[in-house]
C-alpha positions in Angstrom: -8.1 28.8 5.2 -9.6 29.8 1.9 -10.5 27.4 -0.8 -8.0 28.6 -3.3 -5.1 28.7 -0.7 -6.3 25.0 0.4 -6.4 23.6 -3.4 -2.8 25.1 -3.8 -1.7 23.7 -0.7 -2.9 20.4 -1.7 -1.8 19.9 -5.4 1.2 22.2 -5.2 4.6 21.0 -4.9 6.6 21.0 -1.7 10.5 20.6 -1.0 11.5 17.2 -0.5 12.7 16.4 3.1 16.3 16.3 3.9 18.2 13.5 2.3 19.2 11.9 5.7 15.4 11.8 6.5 14.8 10.0 3.2 17.4 7.4 4.2 16.2 7.2 7.8 12.7 6.7 6.7 13.5 4.0 4.4 15.7 2.1 6.9 12.6 2.2 9.7 10.3 1.2 6.9 12.8 -1.9 6.2 12.9 -2.6 10.1 9.2 -2.6 10.3 9.0 -5.1 7.6 11.8 -7.4 8.7 11.0 -7.3 12.5 8.4 -9.7 13.0 6.9 -7.9 16.3 6.6 -4.9 14.5 5.4 -6.3 11.3 2.8 -7.9 13.2 1.3 -4.5 13.6 2.4 -2.7 10.6 0.9 -5.5 8.4 -2.6 -4.0 8.9 -1.7 -1.1 6.5 -0.8 -3.8 4.1 -4.3 -5.6 4.7 -6.1 -2.2 4.2 -4.4 -1.9 0.8 -5.0 -5.6 -0.1 -8.6 -5.4 0.7 -9.0 -1.9 -0.8 -7.4 -3.3 -4.2 -9.9 -6.3 -4.1 -12.9 -3.8 -3.5 -11.8 -1.2 -6.2 -11.1 -3.7 -9.0 -14.5 -5.4 -8.2 -16.2 -2.2 -8.7 -14.2 -1.2 -11.7 -15.0 -4.5 -13.4 -18.9 -4.3 -12.7 -19.2 -6.5 -9.7 -21.4 -5.4 -6.8 -19.4 -5.0 -3.6 -21.1 -6.3 -0.5 -18.4 -5.3 2.0 -15.1 -5.4 3.5 -14.0 -6.8 6.7 -10.5 -6.3 8.5 -9.5 -8.4 11.4 -7.2 -8.1 14.4 -4.9 -11.0 13.0 -4.3 -8.8 9.9 -6.4 -11.0 7.8 -9.4 -9.6 5.7 -12.1 -10.4 3.2 -13.8 -8.7 0.6 -17.0 -9.9 -0.6 -18.4 -9.0 -4.2 -21.2 -10.7 -6.2 -21.2 -11.2 -10.1 -20.4 -14.0 -12.4 -18.1 -16.6 -10.5 -15.9 -16.8 -13.4 -14.5 -14.5 -16.3 -12.2 -11.5 -16.6 -13.8 -9.7 -14.0 -13.4 -12.3 -11.2 -9.9 -12.8 -12.4 -8.7 -9.4 -12.0 -10.6 -9.0 -8.7 -8.7 -11.9 -7.2 -5.3 -10.7 -8.8 -5.7 -7.2 -7.2 -5.2 -8.0 -3.5 -1.3 -8.9 -3.7 -0.7 -6.3 -6.6 -2.1 -3.2 -4.7 0.3 -2.6 -1.8 3.6 -2.6 -4.0 1.8 -0.8 -6.8 0.2 1.9 -4.5 3.7 2.4 -3.1 5.1 3.0 -6.5 2.4 5.4 -7.2 3.2 7.1 -3.9 6.7 7.4 -4.8 6.0 8.8 -8.3 4.0 11.6 -6.5 7.0 12.2 -4.0 9.3 12.4 -6.8 7.2 15.3 -8.0 7.2 16.8 -4.7 3.5 16.4 -4.3 3.8 15.5 -0.8 0.5 16.9 0.6 -1.3 15.4 -2.5 0.1 11.9 -1.6 -1.2 12.0 2.0 -4.7 13.5 1.0 -5.1 10.9 -1.8 -4.4 8.3 0.9 -7.1 9.9 2.9 -9.5 10.1 0.1 -9.1 6.2 -0.6 -9.7 5.5 3.1 -12.9 7.4 3.1 -14.1 5.6 0.2 -13.2 2.3 1.7 -14.8 3.1 4.9 -18.3 3.3 3.3 -17.9 -0.3 2.7 -16.3 -1.8 6.0 -18.6 -4.2 7.7 -17.0 -4.8 11.1 -16.0 -2.6 14.0 -12.3 -3.5 14.0 -12.3 -2.4 10.4 -13.9 0.8 11.1 -11.2 1.5 14.0 -8.4 0.6 11.7 -9.6 3.0 8.9 -10.2 5.9 11.4 -6.8 5.3 13.4 -4.9 5.3 10.3 -6.8 8.1 8.5 -6.6 10.0 11.8 -2.8 10.0 11.9 -2.6 10.8 8.2 -4.9 13.8 8.7 -3.2 15.0 11.8 0.3 14.9 10.0 -1.0 16.5 7.0 -2.9 19.3 8.7 -0.7 20.0 11.5 2.8 18.8 10.6 5.5 21.0 9.7 6.9 20.5 5.9 9.7 18.3 7.2 7.3 16.1 9.3 4.9 15.8 6.5 7.7 14.8 4.0 9.2 12.3 6.4 5.7 10.7 7.1 4.9 10.5 3.5 8.1 9.0 2.6 7.9 6.6 5.4 4.5 5.4 4.1 5.7 5.0 0.5 9.0 3.1 1.5 7.0 0.7 3.7 4.5 -0.2 1.0 7.4 -0.7 -1.5 9.2 -3.0 1.1 6.2 -4.5 2.4 5.0 -5.7 -0.9 7.2 -8.9 -0.9 6.6 -10.4 2.6 3.0 -11.2 2.2 3.9 -13.1 -1.0 6.5 -15.1 0.8 4.2 -15.9 3.8 1.5 -17.0 1.2 4.0 -19.5 -0.5 5.0 -20.7 3.1 1.3 -21.5 3.8 0.7 -23.0 0.3 3.6 -25.4 0.7 2.0 -26.5 4.1 -1.3 -26.8 2.5 -2.8 -24.4 5.0 -4.2 -21.9 2.5 -6.5 -23.8 0.1 -8.6 -20.6 -0.5 -5.7 -18.2 -0.9 -5.8 -15.7 -3.8 -3.3 -17.8 -5.9 -5.4 -20.7 -5.6 -8.7 -19.1 -6.3 -6.8 -17.8 -9.5 -5.6 -21.3 -10.4 -9.2 -22.5 -10.2 -10.6 -19.6 -12.3 -7.6 -19.9 -15.1 -6.1 -23.0 -15.0 -2.8 -21.6 -14.5 -0.8 -23.0 -11.7 -1.2 -21.2 -8.3 2.7 -21.1 -8.2 2.6 -19.3 -11.4 0.4 -16.4 -9.8 2.7 -16.3 -6.6 5.7 -15.5 -8.8 3.7 -13.0 -10.5 2.9 -11.2 -7.3 6.6 -11.5 -6.3 7.7 -10.1 -9.7 5.6 -7.3 -9.6 6.5 -6.4 -5.8 10.2 -6.6 -6.8 9.8 -4.4 -9.8 7.9 -1.9 -7.9 10.5 -1.8 -5.1 13.3 -1.2 -7.7 11.6 1.5 -9.5 9.8 3.1 -6.6 13.2 3.0 -4.4 15.0 4.8 -7.2 12.4 7.5 -7.4 12.6 8.0 -3.5 16.3 7.7 -3.3 18.2 11.3 -2.7 19.7 12.9 -5.6 23.6 12.1 -5.3 24.2 15.6 -5.7 22.8 16.7 -2.5 24.7 13.9 -0.5 27.6 15.2 1.5 31.1 14.5 0.0 33.6 12.5 2.1 37.0 14.0 2.9 39.5 13.2 0.2 37.1 12.3 -2.4 
């Protein structure tokens, strides 16, 4: 494929998938978040986004990124160096729980403009950047498997398959933004997460950890409302019921 054609394919708009596929992908994404056995596997995607958010903001605020580890229990850790206090550390600690829903919102914005391939390739680019800093084998495997699936769909899938997959990914990140926040507060209530992001932020800022949990939840809910509106089919394309 010529470079010009490839560029047009990546950045050019595509037709959105059928209205029914948009609805089905939303329901599948909701099931993946609500059904615990599926969630235990799908949560790996959220962990990738969570740790990637920590890493990106650490670099953006001038901290030195030592590495990222992703674990099979869907936990992760991002290690950066710099001042142990101050805005850079605060924003880095904030980024983890905020990234999945905000990334879902960014993807929904691209999809609402018809940039399906661009959304998929942007995901690939983020994974490749993250791969450089992965420091354990499970993390490398997670990035390769996720990236391989996205690449396969974006390169070999039909327009309908690409569209459905892209919408599924965006819906999933939007729905998945809230559940880790709920899980976080449950652990905090049982005093099982003294080193959580919210508690780190409490020590850094003096603002109670529950306030940070509420902030994470409000952002996740707002992203879901706005992103869901962007992804929802135009009512004009929906079938009309007889007699209405």
